[in-house]
C-alpha positions as CSV (number, residue, x, y, z in Angstrom):
1,M,0.1,0.0,0.0
2,A,1.4,3.5,-1.1
3,V,2.0,5.6,2.1
4,T,1.4,9.4,1.8
5,D,3.2,10.2,5.0
6,K,4.4,8.4,8.2
7,A,5.2,9.3,11.7
8,Q,5.6,7.8,15.1
9,V,2.0,8.9,16.1
10,V,-0.8,9.8,13.7
11,I,-3.5,12.0,15.2
12,V,-7.0,12.0,13.8
13,G,-8.8,15.4,14.8
14,S,-7.2,18.8,15.2
15,G,-9.2,20.1,18.1
16,I,-7.6,21.2,21.3
17,I,-7.1,17.5,22.4
18,G,-5.5,16.4,19.1
19,N,-3.3,19.9,18.8
20,A,-2.3,19.7,22.5
21,T,-1.2,16.0,22.4
22,A,0.7,16.7,19.3
23,Y,2.5,19.6,20.9
24,Y,3.5,17.7,24.1
25,L,4.5,14.6,22.0
26,A,6.6,16.8,19.7
27,K,8.1,18.5,22.7
28,R,9.6,15.3,23.9
29,G,10.9,14.3,20.2
30,A,8.2,12.3,18.7
31,S,7.2,12.6,15.1
32,V,3.6,13.5,14.7
33,I,1.0,13.8,11.9
34,V,-2.3,15.5,12.6
35,L,-5.3,14.8,10.2
36,E,-8.2,17.2,10.0
37,G,-11.2,16.4,7.9
38,S,-12.3,20.0,7.2
39,E,-10.1,22.8,5.6
40,I,-9.8,24.6,8.9
41,I,-7.7,23.6,12.0
42,G,-10.0,23.3,15.1
43,N,-13.1,23.3,13.0
44,G,-15.2,21.5,15.5
45,G,-16.3,22.2,19.1
46,S,-12.9,23.1,20.3
47,S,-13.0,26.4,18.5
48,R,-16.8,26.9,19.1
49,N,-17.7,26.8,22.7
50,G,-18.3,29.1,25.5
51,G,-14.6,29.1,26.7
52,G,-15.2,27.8,30.3
53,V,-12.2,26.6,32.2
54,R,-14.2,25.3,35.2
55,Q,-13.6,22.9,37.9
56,S,-16.9,23.2,39.6
57,A,-19.8,21.1,38.6
58,R,-17.4,18.4,37.2
59,D,-18.0,14.7,37.6
60,P,-15.7,13.5,40.3
61,R,-13.8,11.5,37.7
62,E,-12.9,14.7,35.7
63,L,-12.4,16.9,38.6
64,P,-8.6,15.9,39.3
65,L,-7.9,16.8,35.6
66,A,-9.5,20.2,35.7
67,M,-8.0,21.2,39.2
68,Y,-4.4,20.3,37.9
69,A,-5.0,22.2,34.7
70,V,-6.3,25.3,36.4
71,E,-3.3,25.0,39.1
72,H,-0.4,24.1,36.8
73,M,-1.1,24.7,33.1
74,W,-3.7,27.4,32.2
75,P,-1.9,30.2,34.0
76,T,1.3,29.9,32.0
77,L,-0.2,28.7,29.0
78,S,0.0,31.9,26.9
79,E,3.7,32.3,27.8
80,E,4.4,28.8,27.0
81,L,2.7,28.7,23.6
82,D,3.7,32.1,22.7
83,M,0.2,33.3,22.2
84,D,-2.5,35.0,24.2
85,V,-5.2,32.5,25.0
86,E,-7.1,35.3,27.0
87,Y,-7.1,33.0,30.1
88,A,-8.8,34.8,33.0
89,K,-9.0,33.2,36.5
90,K,-12.1,35.3,37.7
91,G,-14.3,32.7,39.3
92,N,-17.6,30.9,38.2
93,L,-21.1,31.6,39.5
94,R,-23.8,28.9,38.7
95,L,-27.1,30.4,39.1
96,G,-30.3,29.1,40.6
97,K,-33.9,30.4,40.7
98,S,-35.8,28.0,42.9
99,E,-35.4,25.4,45.7
100,A,-35.1,22.6,43.2
101,H,-32.0,24.5,41.8
102,Q,-30.6,25.1,45.2
103,K,-30.6,21.5,45.9
104,I,-29.0,20.6,42.5
105,L,-26.3,23.2,43.3
106,Q,-25.8,22.0,46.7
107,G,-25.2,18.5,45.5
108,L,-22.6,19.6,43.1
109,C,-20.9,21.7,45.8
110,D,-20.8,18.7,48.2
111,R,-19.2,16.3,45.5
112,C,-16.6,18.8,44.7
113,T,-15.7,19.9,48.2
114,A,-15.3,16.3,49.1
115,L,-12.4,16.3,46.6
116,G,-10.8,19.5,47.8
117,L,-12.2,22.1,45.6
118,D,-13.0,25.5,47.0
119,V,-16.7,25.9,46.0
120,R,-19.5,27.2,48.1
121,M,-23.1,28.1,48.1
122,L,-24.2,31.8,48.0
123,S,-27.7,33.5,48.6
124,G,-29.1,35.8,46.0
125,D,-28.0,38.9,47.8
126,D,-24.4,37.4,48.1
127,V,-24.5,36.7,44.3
128,R,-25.5,40.2,43.5
129,Q,-22.6,41.4,45.7
130,I,-20.3,39.7,43.3
131,N,-22.3,40.5,40.1
132,P,-24.9,43.3,40.5
133,Y,-26.1,42.9,37.2
134,L,-28.0,39.8,37.9
135,S,-31.7,39.8,38.2
136,E,-33.8,39.5,41.4
137,E,-35.0,36.1,40.1
138,V,-31.5,34.7,41.1
139,T,-32.1,33.2,44.5
140,C,-28.8,31.3,44.9
141,A,-25.7,30.2,43.3
142,S,-22.5,28.2,43.7
143,W,-19.2,30.1,43.7
144,C,-15.8,28.9,42.7
145,P,-13.3,31.7,42.9
146,T,-10.6,29.6,41.0
147,D,-12.6,28.9,37.8
148,G,-12.3,30.8,34.7
149,H,-12.5,31.2,31.0
150,A,-10.1,31.5,28.0
151,N,-10.6,32.0,24.2
152,P,-11.3,28.5,22.7
153,L,-10.3,29.7,19.2
154,K,-7.1,31.1,20.2
155,A,-6.2,28.2,22.6
156,T,-6.7,25.7,20.0
157,L,-4.7,27.7,17.4
158,A,-2.0,28.3,20.0
159,Y,-1.4,24.6,20.4
160,Y,-1.4,24.3,16.6
161,R,1.1,27.0,16.0
162,A,3.3,25.6,18.8
163,A,3.1,22.1,17.4
164,L,3.9,23.4,14.0
165,R,7.1,25.1,15.2
166,L,8.1,21.7,16.7
167,G,7.8,19.9,13.3
168,V,4.3,18.4,13.7
169,H,2.7,17.9,10.1
170,F,-0.9,18.9,9.8
171,Y,-3.1,17.9,6.8
172,T,-6.3,19.4,6.3
173,K,-9.1,18.1,4.2
174,E,-8.1,14.7,5.0
175,Q,-11.3,13.1,6.5
176,A,-10.2,9.6,7.9
177,V,-12.6,7.0,6.9
178,E,-10.8,3.6,7.8
179,L,-8.3,2.2,10.1
180,V,-6.2,-0.6,8.8
181,M,-4.5,-3.4,10.5
182,E,-1.2,-5.1,9.5
183,R,0.0,-8.2,11.0
184,G,-2.2,-7.8,14.1
185,R,-1.4,-4.3,14.7
186,L,-3.0,-1.0,13.7
187,R,-0.8,0.7,11.2
188,Y,-2.7,2.9,8.8
189,V,-5.2,5.7,8.4
190,K,-7.0,5.9,5.1
191,T,-8.8,9.0,4.2
192,A,-11.8,9.9,1.9
193,C,-9.4,11.4,-0.8
194,G,-7.4,8.2,-1.1
195,D,-4.3,9.1,0.9
196,V,-2.8,6.7,3.5
197,F,-0.9,7.8,6.7
198,E,1.3,5.2,8.6
199,G,2.0,5.4,12.3
200,E,3.3,3.1,15.1
201,T,0.4,4.6,17.2
202,I,-3.0,6.0,15.8
203,L,-4.9,8.5,18.2
204,V,-8.5,8.8,17.2
205,A,-9.6,12.2,18.8
206,A,-12.3,13.5,16.4
207,G,-15.3,14.0,18.4
208,Y,-18.5,12.2,17.3
209,S,-16.7,11.4,14.1
210,S,-14.6,9.0,16.2
211,R,-17.3,6.5,16.6
212,A,-17.6,5.6,12.9
213,L,-13.9,5.5,12.5
214,L,-13.4,3.1,15.3
215,H,-16.1,0.9,14.1
216,T,-13.8,0.1,11.2
217,V,-11.6,-2.0,13.6
218,G,-14.5,-3.4,15.7
219,V,-14.3,-0.8,18.7
220,D,-17.5,1.1,19.9
221,I,-17.7,4.0,22.2
222,P,-21.4,4.7,23.1
223,M,-21.9,8.3,22.3
224,N,-24.9,10.4,21.0
225,K,-24.9,13.6,19.2
226,A,-25.9,16.6,21.3
227,L,-26.5,19.9,19.7
228,L,-24.6,22.9,21.4
229,E,-25.1,26.5,20.3
230,C,-23.6,29.7,21.0
231,I,-24.4,33.5,20.5
232,V,-22.1,36.4,20.4
233,T,-23.3,40.0,21.3
234,E,-22.2,43.3,20.3
235,A,-19.7,45.0,22.5
236,E,-20.8,46.4,25.8
237,P,-19.0,48.4,28.6
238,P,-17.4,46.0,31.2
239,M,-19.9,44.5,33.5
240,F,-18.4,41.3,35.0
241,E,-15.5,39.1,34.7
242,Q,-16.9,35.8,36.2
243,M,-17.7,32.7,34.1
244,L,-21.5,32.1,34.6
245,G,-23.7,29.0,34.3
246,A,-27.1,27.8,35.3
247,A,-28.2,25.0,37.8
248,M,-29.7,23.1,34.9
249,A,-26.8,23.6,32.6
250,D,-29.0,25.2,30.1
251,F,-26.7,28.2,29.5
252,Y,-23.2,29.4,30.2
253,G,-21.1,32.4,29.2
254,H,-18.9,35.3,30.0
255,Q,-17.8,38.9,28.7
256,T,-14.8,38.8,26.6
257,P,-11.9,41.4,26.9
258,H,-13.3,43.0,23.8
259,G,-16.6,43.6,25.5
260,S,-18.9,41.0,23.7
261,F,-20.8,38.4,25.4
262,V,-20.4,34.9,24.5
263,F,-23.3,32.6,25.8
264,G,-23.7,29.0,24.9
265,G,-25.9,26.2,25.9
266,H,-27.7,22.8,25.3
267,T,-31.3,23.0,24.4
268,G,-32.1,19.3,24.2
269,M,-34.2,20.1,21.0
270,E,-32.2,17.9,18.7
271,P,-35.2,15.5,17.8
272,Y,-37.1,18.5,16.6
273,F,-34.6,19.9,14.2
274,G,-34.8,17.3,11.4
275,A,-32.3,17.8,8.8
276,Y,-30.9,20.8,10.5
277,A,-29.3,18.6,13.2
278,S,-26.1,17.5,11.5
279,E,-22.5,17.6,12.1
280,K,-22.5,20.2,9.2
281,Q,-24.5,22.7,11.3
282,S,-23.8,26.2,9.9
283,P,-21.2,28.0,12.0
284,S,-23.0,31.3,11.4
285,Q,-26.6,30.2,12.5
286,A,-27.8,28.7,15.8
287,I,-31.4,27.3,15.4
288,S,-32.6,28.0,18.9
289,A,-30.8,31.4,19.5
290,P,-34.2,33.0,20.3
291,T,-34.8,30.3,23.0
292,A,-31.4,30.8,24.4
293,A,-31.7,34.6,24.4
294,R,-34.9,34.4,26.3
295,A,-33.4,32.2,29.0
296,I,-30.4,34.6,29.3
297,L,-32.7,37.7,29.8
298,E,-34.3,36.0,32.8
299,F,-30.8,36.4,34.5
300,F,-29.7,39.6,32.8
301,P,-32.5,42.0,31.8
302,R,-29.6,44.7,31.4
303,L,-29.0,42.9,27.9
304,K,-32.6,43.4,26.6
305,H,-31.5,45.9,23.8
306,T,-28.0,44.3,23.2
307,K,-27.6,43.1,19.6
308,L,-26.6,39.7,18.3
309,V,-23.8,39.8,15.9
310,R,-23.1,36.2,15.4
311,T,-24.2,32.7,16.3
312,W,-23.2,29.2,15.6
313,G,-24.0,25.6,16.4
314,G,-22.6,22.2,16.2
315,M,-22.7,18.7,17.4
316,M,-20.9,17.6,20.5
317,D,-19.9,13.9,21.4
318,E,-22.0,13.0,24.5
319,C,-20.6,9.9,26.1
320,A,-23.1,7.4,27.7
321,D,-21.8,8.3,31.2
322,K,-21.0,11.9,30.3
323,V,-17.3,11.6,30.9
324,P,-14.6,10.9,28.1
325,V,-12.8,8.1,27.0
326,I,-8.8,8.5,27.3
327,D,-7.2,5.2,26.9
328,T,-5.3,2.8,24.7
329,C,-7.1,-0.3,23.4
330,E,-6.0,-4.0,24.4
331,E,-8.0,-5.5,21.5
332,V,-6.3,-3.4,19.0
333,E,-2.5,-3.0,19.5
334,G,-1.4,0.4,18.3
335,L,-4.9,2.2,19.0
336,A,-5.5,5.0,21.3
337,I,-8.8,6.9,22.0
338,A,-9.8,10.3,23.2
339,C,-13.4,11.1,22.6
340,G,-16.7,11.5,24.3
341,F,-15.9,14.7,26.0
342,T,-19.5,15.7,26.3
343,G,-18.9,19.4,26.0
344,H,-16.3,19.5,28.9
345,G,-13.1,18.9,26.8
346,F,-12.0,22.6,26.4
347,G,-11.0,23.2,30.0
348,I,-9.2,19.9,30.4
349,G,-7.7,20.0,27.0
350,P,-4.1,20.9,28.0
351,I,-4.0,18.2,30.7
352,T,-5.6,15.6,28.5
353,G,-3.0,16.3,25.8
354,L,-0.2,16.0,28.3
355,L,-1.5,12.6,29.7
356,L,-1.9,11.3,26.4
357,S,1.7,12.2,25.5
358,E,2.9,10.2,28.6
359,L,0.5,7.3,27.8
360,L,1.7,7.0,24.1
361,L,5.5,7.4,24.9
362,D,5.8,5.6,28.1
363,G,2.7,3.1,28.2
364,K,1.4,4.7,31.3
365,T,0.7,8.2,32.8
366,S,2.8,9.8,35.5
367,T,1.2,13.1,36.1
368,L,-2.3,11.9,37.0
369,P,-4.0,8.5,36.9
370,I,-6.6,7.8,34.0
371,D,-8.2,4.6,35.1
372,A,-11.6,6.2,35.3
373,F,-11.5,7.0,31.5
374,R,-11.1,3.4,30.3
375,Y,-12.7,2.6,26.9
376,D,-13.9,-0.7,28.3
377,R,-15.7,0.6,31.4
378,F,-19.3,0.2,29.5
379,G,-20.8,-3.2,29.9
380,A,-23.7,-5.2,31.2
381,H,-24.6,-4.6,34.7
382,K,-23.1,-7.2,37.1
């Protein structure tokens, strides 16, 4: 079989996970190829999300990764990658408007504090001391002062540029369609345009598209598509620096250094969108933007006359148990998997890339354990 290019590691997917892994691998001297199916680096959810770098409200399995990234990686990432990723560690308010919301937030707080995270419950009046622009409908909130946000587009591209400087080869418009074994080991990636890429290890980190690609070697990760949408407003005078969210996780957002607000959310309306609900959702149009705007105004009446300047939408890879798969595969030697991040991948992108680089080069991770993210954790109830 004619090989287009080969490297020690071939990565499928140029989101923040793929790009960060490529950077940390190359930093240790490995040769790396990254394949991107579209013509744009980071064209998926990594560059189209609300930019949250949060620890609060994380699944306990993910929380150690998020805490490590916030403590040891995000604060120096702009300097390390030589590009401003607009990281701001200004806290996260997760807002509630009812007793039911308060119970949800209290449960989230209890689980996180048990693992050492500084997160606490606030009353509505206490919340408005931190953010006076919130409406009187807000009766409670969880508050994590060490949470924050960053620019997802810049962070994803910063890893790309840094990896490029270290010699990583990036190929765009190379949609991976098949994984090919040779002598009992995974060796090749075939693309839709007929090219073949060879690697000692193949890392599949392509969001929901990972599922079909993994099927070609008999591996299945149980994932669904979930539609995430974001809206961007015109610039307003500075109001607040915190990352915001809601108890029901139906919206999140922050104000950028430019003054625009970026708000995103999951509407759960996928079954009603028909042909619109596809992985090729227009990056310039979010179907349920009016629904999101109405929800946001319940929290921020001050934004009633603020104009929307841009919207986008796209499908995320929602894993069956809502946490990602980060692992190598015993049944398919040479295969590594990083998918199913369920909309939580941006904030833990740096640490995930570092851990994957350790796993692929050393056969194990040394910074943090990743046993909770095994690919074979799904099965019949015992």
